[in-house]
N, CA, C and O of each residue as an XYZ file, in Angstrom:
548
protein
N      19.022     93.283    102.888
C      19.950     92.457    103.550
C      21.183     93.236    103.904
O      21.847     93.801    103.036
N      21.485     93.267    105.168
C      22.673     93.986    105.590
C      23.717     92.931    105.994
O      23.526     92.085    106.867
N      24.819     93.067    105.282
C      25.963     92.166    105.586
C      26.881     92.947    106.534
O      27.104     94.152    106.416
N      27.372     92.187    107.442
C      28.311     92.752    108.415
C      29.700     92.658    107.828
O      30.177     91.559    107.545
N      30.352     93.774    107.642
C      31.680     93.802    107.097
C      32.654     93.950    108.266
O      32.493     94.825    109.116
N      33.602     93.135    108.293
C      34.543     93.109    109.366
C      35.610     94.180    109.100
O      36.100     94.316    107.979
N      35.950     94.914    110.120
C      37.030     95.880    109.884
C      38.380     95.223    109.899
O      38.714     94.435    110.784
N      39.126     95.563    108.915
C      40.470     94.983    108.822
C      41.426     95.694    109.790
O      41.417     96.918    109.922
N      42.238     94.889    110.450
C      43.212     95.480    111.330
C      44.415     95.944    110.441
O      44.813     95.267    109.493
N      44.931     97.058    110.781
C      46.140     97.489    110.051
C      47.289     96.619    110.444
O      47.414     96.250    111.612
N      48.143     96.276    109.493
C      49.282     95.397    109.826
C      50.242     96.095    110.804
O      50.499     97.296    110.729
N      50.743     95.279    111.709
C      51.662     95.833    112.707
C      52.938     95.068    112.689
O      52.951     93.855    112.480
N      54.016     95.774    112.909
C      55.329     95.154    112.978
C      55.680     95.027    114.455
O      55.647     95.989    115.222
N      56.009     93.826    114.805
C      56.342     93.627    116.246
C      57.850     93.871    116.405
O      58.682     93.081    115.958
N      58.154     94.951    117.035
C      59.535     95.390    117.173
C      60.338     94.493    118.042
O      61.520     94.302    117.754
N      59.824     93.946    119.042
C      60.590     93.078    119.948
C      61.128     91.835    119.180
O      62.265     91.420    119.407
N      60.333     91.264    118.299
C      60.799     90.137    117.535
C      61.892     90.551    116.559
O      62.860     89.818    116.362
N      61.741     91.727    115.946
C      62.816     92.188    115.023
C      64.138     92.457    115.747
O      65.215     92.201    115.209
N      64.041     92.958    116.934
C      65.281     93.234    117.719
C      65.973     91.882    118.025
O      67.196     91.778    117.929
N      65.196     90.868    118.386
C      65.768     89.563    118.637
C      66.503     89.013    117.400
O      67.629     88.523    117.492
N      65.828     89.111    116.237
C      66.415     88.648    114.977
C      67.667     89.425    114.656
O      68.666     88.822    114.265
N      67.661     90.735    114.802
C      68.865     91.520    114.505
C      70.002     91.204    115.464
O      71.168     91.199    115.071
N      69.668     90.943    116.707
C      70.721     90.615    117.672
C      71.351     89.283    117.316
O      72.572     89.158    117.414
N      70.587     88.286    116.910
C      71.108     87.031    116.474
C      71.958     87.158    115.210
O      73.026     86.556    115.109
N      71.484     87.929    114.272
C      72.282     88.201    113.057
C      73.601     88.910    113.377
O      74.636     88.602    112.785
N      73.556     89.852    114.309
C      74.792     90.541    114.675
C      75.792     89.590    115.339
O      76.991     89.670    115.072
N      75.315     88.709    116.184
C      76.154     87.725    116.828
C      76.786     86.803    115.811
O      77.978     86.503    115.881
N      75.993     86.362    114.879
C      76.448     85.508    113.784
C      77.539     86.165    112.962
O      78.544     85.525    112.655
N      77.367     87.423    112.599
C      78.364     88.145    111.777
C      79.640     88.356    112.605
O      80.739     88.213    112.068
N      79.530     88.673    113.829
C      80.737     88.859    114.651
C      81.540     87.573    114.810
O      82.768     87.582    114.722
N      80.836     86.469    115.044
C      81.525     85.175    115.230
C      82.179     84.678    113.957
O      83.258     84.087    114.008
N      81.550     84.907    112.822
C      82.054     84.337    111.598
C      83.056     85.257    110.853
O      83.632     84.870    109.836
N      83.238     86.435    111.368
C      84.157     87.381    110.699
C      85.544     86.950    110.993
O      85.877     86.605    112.127
N      86.420     86.966    109.906
C      87.819     86.719    110.067
C      88.546     88.021    109.997
O      88.273     88.843    109.122
N      89.462     88.226    110.895
C      90.220     89.458    110.876
C      91.537     89.258    110.158
O      92.281     88.326    110.462
N      91.825     90.117    109.218
C      93.045     89.932    108.432
C      94.207     90.612    109.187
O      94.065     91.654    109.828
N      95.359     89.944    109.060
C      96.543     90.538    109.598
C      97.250     91.331    108.485
O      97.010     91.090    107.302
N      98.069     92.218    108.846
C      98.760     93.063    107.882
C      99.672     92.181    106.995
O     100.524     91.432    107.474
N      99.451     92.311    105.746
C     100.213     91.572    104.760
C     101.410     92.442    104.237
O     101.242     93.645    104.039
N     102.545     91.870    104.028
C     103.689     92.664    103.547
C     103.387     93.167    102.117
O     102.562     92.613    101.391
N     104.093     94.234    101.765
C     103.936     94.845    100.433
C     104.565     93.991     99.343
O     104.202     94.123     98.175
N     105.508     93.110     99.704
C     106.247     92.378     98.716
C     106.107     90.864     99.068
O     106.148     90.477    100.236
N     105.947     90.059     98.048
C     105.948     88.608     98.278
C     107.348     88.039     98.101
O     108.030     88.336     97.120
N     107.758     87.243     99.031
C     109.092     86.726     99.097
C     109.046     85.202     99.206
O     108.303     84.647    100.015
N     109.864     84.531     98.367
C     110.072     83.104     98.476
C     111.311     82.883     99.287
O     112.416     83.190     98.840
N     111.143     82.355    100.472
C     112.277     82.229    101.404
C     113.180     81.027    101.017
O     112.709     80.030    100.470
N     114.462     81.156    101.314
C     115.363     80.039    101.056
C     115.167     78.972    102.189
O     114.663     79.271    103.272
N     115.576     77.769    101.888
C     115.436     76.644    102.864
C     116.685     76.502    103.705
O     117.791     76.816    103.266
N     116.492     76.031    104.901
C     117.602     75.797    105.802
C     117.300     74.566    106.646
O     116.194     74.428    107.167
N     118.283     73.664    106.786
C     118.121     72.439    107.579
C     118.442     72.739    109.042
O     117.898     72.085    109.932
N     119.315     73.713    109.310
C     119.783     73.919    110.671
C     119.175     75.136    111.320
O     119.590     75.469    112.430
N     118.226     75.827    110.720
C     117.611     76.966    111.297
C     116.771     76.592    112.523
O     116.167     75.522    112.588
N     116.757     77.531    113.505
C     115.992     77.307    114.699
C     115.048     78.475    114.877
O     115.368     79.584    114.449
N     113.964     78.280    115.456
C     112.930     79.327    115.701
C     113.452     80.226    116.805
O     113.917     79.744    117.839
N     113.375     81.531    116.588
C     113.819     82.489    117.573
C     112.751     82.702    118.592
O     111.560     82.502    118.353
N     113.239     83.135    119.789
C     112.293     83.518    120.854
C     111.552     84.753    120.429
O     112.154     85.669    119.871
N     110.279     84.805    120.673
C     109.429     85.931    120.232
C     109.326     86.901    121.408
O     108.338     86.899    122.143
N     110.378     87.744    121.579
C     110.370     88.729    122.656
C     109.411     89.870    122.302
O     108.577     90.266    123.116
N     109.541     90.397    121.073
C     108.659     91.438    120.579
C     108.672     91.348    119.069
O     109.549     90.712    118.482
N     107.723     91.968    118.457
C     107.563     91.947    117.014
C     108.710     92.662    116.329
O     108.936     93.843    116.595
N     109.467     91.965    115.427
C     110.587     92.608    114.781
C     110.191     93.552    113.647
O     109.116     93.406    113.064
N     111.056     94.520    113.333
C     110.878     95.397    112.217
C     111.469     94.663    111.005
O     112.655     94.334    110.987
N     110.643     94.419    110.018
C     111.058     93.630    108.861
C     111.813     94.462    107.841
O     111.348     95.525    107.432
N     112.987     93.972    107.429
C     113.760     94.559    106.339
C     113.713     93.528    105.229
O     114.371     92.493    105.337
N     112.946     93.775    104.145
C     112.731     92.808    103.103
C     113.480     93.185    101.888
O     113.601     94.363    101.555
N     114.008     92.156    101.190
C     114.636     92.281     99.905
C     113.879     91.417     98.908
O     113.808     90.201     99.081
N     113.339     91.990     97.920
C     112.492     91.261     96.946
C     113.353     90.591     95.954
O     114.572     90.762     95.968
N     112.716     89.776     95.028
C     113.372     89.115     93.955
C     114.022     90.134     92.983
O     115.025     89.828     92.338
N     113.452     91.307     92.894
C     113.994     92.339     91.973
C     114.913     93.336     92.732
O     115.117     94.461     92.276
N     115.456     92.915     93.878
C     116.391     93.674     94.677
C     115.822     95.010     95.177
O     116.549     95.990     95.341
N     114.470     95.023     95.420
C     113.848     96.196     96.036
C     113.912     96.025     97.527
O     113.740     94.923     98.047
N     114.166     97.142     98.228
C     114.226     97.130     99.667
C     112.944     97.676    100.310
O     112.395     98.676     99.846
N     112.485     97.044    101.339
C     111.300     97.512    102.080
C     111.654     97.447    103.567
O     112.070     96.407    104.079
N     111.480     98.575    104.239
C     111.588     98.614    105.681
C     110.194     98.720    106.277
O     109.601     99.799    106.255
N     109.672     97.662    106.792
C     108.260     97.620    107.106
C     107.479     97.581    105.823
O     107.609     96.638    105.043
N     106.636     98.629    105.581
C     105.866     98.767    104.357
C     106.407     99.886    103.474
O     105.822    100.189    102.434
N     107.518    100.506    103.877
C     108.096    101.601    103.081
C     109.164    101.106    102.124
O     110.087    100.400    102.532
N     109.047    101.474    100.847
C     110.054    101.086     99.864
C     111.195    102.134     99.931
O     110.966    103.343     99.902
N     112.411    101.610    100.019
C     113.625    102.434    100.174
C     114.648    102.043     99.136
O     114.583    100.980     98.518
N     115.604    102.954     98.968
C     116.800    102.605     98.187
C     117.923    102.302     99.196
O     117.742    102.490    100.399
N     119.072    101.838     98.707
C     120.212    101.591     99.596
C     120.682    102.863    100.271
O     121.072    102.867    101.438
N     120.634    103.935     99.510
C     121.081    105.225    100.072
C     120.179    105.685    101.236
O     120.653    106.193    102.252
N     118.889    105.492    101.050
C     117.926    105.939    102.056
C     117.904    105.002    103.300
O     117.463    105.403    104.376
N     118.367    103.806    103.134
C     118.294    102.805    104.169
C     119.096    103.215    105.390
O     118.636    103.040    106.518
N     120.301    103.763    105.182
C     121.201    104.114    106.313
C     120.525    105.122    107.233
O     120.496    104.950    108.451
N     119.970    106.196    106.616
C     119.356    107.221    107.489
C     118.106    106.662    108.169
O     117.847    106.995    109.325
N     117.334    105.832    107.496
C     116.145    105.235    108.141
C     116.546    104.326    109.324
O     115.899    104.378    110.370
N     117.557    103.529    109.186
C     118.053    102.657    110.216
C     118.608    103.460    111.396
O     118.400    103.109    112.557
N     119.298    104.514    111.080
C     119.857    105.384    112.126
C     118.744    106.008    112.956
O     118.873    106.110    114.176
N     117.681    106.418    112.337
C     116.513    106.980    113.035
C     115.882    105.915    113.925
O     115.460    106.205    115.045
N     115.816    104.665    113.418
C     115.181    103.587    114.217
C     116.029    103.272    115.425
O     115.505    102.945    116.489
N     117.366    103.370    115.267
C     118.280    103.010    116.409
C     118.244    104.042    117.465
O     118.642    103.750    118.593
N     117.789    105.255    117.187
C     117.688    106.317    118.199
C     116.504    106.104    119.136
O     116.437    106.724    120.197
N     115.544    105.209    118.743
C     114.411    104.946    119.622
C     114.851    104.133    120.814
O     115.776    103.326    120.726
N     114.179    104.352    121.934
C     114.537    103.549    123.137
C     113.335    102.647    123.454
O     112.239    103.194    123.575
N     113.431    101.396    123.589
C     114.591    100.607    123.179
C     114.587    100.461    121.628
O     113.538    100.551    120.990
N     115.758    100.241    121.063
C     115.793    100.110    119.623
C     115.043     98.881    119.140
O     115.121     97.851    119.810
N     114.339     98.914    118.052
C     113.567     97.784    117.630
C     114.455     96.630    117.128
O     115.581     96.817    116.668
N     113.881     95.444    117.246
C     114.576     94.255    116.757
C     114.427     94.205    115.231
O     113.315     94.303    114.711
N     115.534     94.055    114.524
C     115.479     93.980    113.048
C     115.507     92.502    112.564
O     116.214     91.666    113.127
N     114.753     92.223    111.554
C     114.764     90.832    110.956
C     114.903     91.027    109.459
O     114.202     91.843    108.861
N     115.812     90.272    108.857
C     116.056     90.267    107.437
C     115.185     89.268    106.759
O     115.144     88.112    107.180
N     114.491     89.652    105.736
C     113.534     88.809    105.000
C     113.883     88.898    103.540
O     113.303     89.713    102.821
N     114.826     88.075    103.068
C     115.282     88.228    101.673
C     114.756     87.047    100.811
O     114.715     85.905    101.269
N     114.376     87.337     99.617
C     113.937     86.375     98.646
C     115.124     85.492     98.208
O     116.257     85.965     98.120
N     114.846     84.204     97.936
C     115.937     83.326     97.594
C     116.555     83.680     96.258
O     117.684     83.273     95.983
N     115.853     84.426     95.420
C     116.395     84.878     94.095
C     117.024     86.278     94.168
O     117.500     86.810     93.165
N     117.017     86.842     95.334
C     117.683     88.206     95.461
C     119.169     88.000     95.274
O     119.748     86.982     95.654
N     119.762     89.027     94.663
C     121.250     88.977     94.392
C     122.013     88.968     95.697
O     121.689     89.741     96.598
N     123.006     88.125     95.826
C     123.791     88.022     97.000
C     124.539     89.370     97.261
O     124.766     89.765     98.405
N     124.890     90.018     96.196
C     125.556     91.301     96.337
C     124.688     92.338     97.050
O     125.177     93.139     97.847
N     123.419     92.305     96.754
C     122.462     93.257     97.387
C     122.355     92.944     98.875
O     122.316     93.856     99.700
N     122.305     91.635     99.227
C     122.253     91.228    100.631
C     123.491     91.756    101.366
O     123.393     92.311    102.461
N     124.613     91.575    100.759
C     125.862     92.054    101.381
C     125.859     93.568    101.528
O     126.288     94.079    102.562
N     125.388     94.300    100.522
C     125.321     95.766    100.666
C     124.402     96.196    101.798
O     124.687     97.131    102.546
N     123.290     95.480    101.895
C     122.356     95.785    103.005
C     123.016     95.506    104.371
O     122.882     96.298    105.304
N     123.721     94.379    104.472
C     124.408     94.083    105.740
C     125.490     95.133    106.069
O     125.691     95.481    107.233
N     126.178     95.630    105.032
C     127.175     96.673    105.255
C     126.527     97.987    105.769
O     127.026     98.640    106.685
N     125.398     98.330    105.132
C     124.667     99.546    105.536
C     124.191     99.434    106.979
O     124.235    100.388    107.756
N     123.733     98.219    107.303
C     123.249     97.986    108.739
C     124.362     98.137    109.681
O     124.174     98.745    110.735
N     125.584     97.603    109.371
C     126.733     97.724    110.220
C     127.161     99.180    110.364
O     127.489     99.617    111.467
N     127.165     99.953    109.249
C     127.543    101.321    109.301
C     126.514    102.186    110.075
O     126.881    103.205    110.659
N     125.231    101.776    110.075
C     124.206    102.500    110.798
C     124.175    102.186    112.276
O     123.363    102.754    113.007
N     125.024    101.309    112.728
C     125.114    101.013    114.120
C     124.246     99.851    114.643
O     123.966     99.779    115.839
N     123.833     98.971    113.772
C     123.071     97.791    114.221
C     124.052     96.817    114.835
O     124.980     96.347    114.177
N     123.834     96.519    116.113
C     124.699     95.600    116.775
C     123.869     94.363    117.237
O     122.649     94.435    117.382
N     124.567     93.250    117.455
C     123.900     92.081    117.947
C     123.444     91.205    116.742
O     123.828     91.415    115.592
N     122.643     90.266    117.081
C     122.201     89.316    116.063
C     121.119     89.893    115.187
O     120.216     90.579    115.665
N     121.211     89.617    113.916
C     120.197     90.006    112.982
C     119.439     88.724    112.582
O     120.024     87.810    112.002
N     118.172     88.668    112.888
C     117.385     87.499    112.536
C     117.163     87.445    111.049
O     117.093     88.479    110.385
N     117.051     86.239    110.521
C     116.731     86.052    109.113
C     115.657     84.999    109.007
O     115.634     84.034    109.772
N     114.754     85.194    108.041
C     113.672     84.224    107.860
C     114.084     83.176    106.793
O     114.664     83.493    105.754
N     113.751     81.923    107.117
C     113.954     80.864    106.156
C     112.751     79.864    106.288
O     111.940     79.930    107.211
N     112.711     78.954    105.305
C     111.731     77.897    105.362
C     112.458     76.612    105.821
O     113.634     76.436    105.505
N     111.801     75.747    106.534
C     112.442     74.542    106.953
C     112.485     73.580    105.757
O     111.555     73.503    104.954
N     113.620     72.842    105.675
C     113.820     71.883    104.583
C     112.776     70.769    104.735
O     112.405     70.372    105.840
N     112.334     70.299    103.603
C     111.309     69.245    103.621
C     111.907     67.853    103.768
O     111.172     66.866    103.800
């Protein structure tokens, strides 16, 4: 008795279907991805103000931050009061000079804020200096 044995086909991967699946997965990943914005190096609790108004957003300001521990940050760079004047003078040489915004923690010493304002005036910062606050509840 001779039995007929069927030849087995070797398994095949259908590439076209896999490309479709990968394309759909890629679209899903791109759509669901959230892009992070740059976070500041220091966390600051802003003081409240009832009379503060939102400034016109002409261009992105250069942040000068004062932390709760009286640490100074110009952008992401940590500075001392002595280093601040030369850094500000270099910024003011750019054309056009960048807009500066003060971002001070509500627990920062008032004396430190005044020292920073004096350094800014000595470095040639003219015009309005924006400050960040939270709106009163």
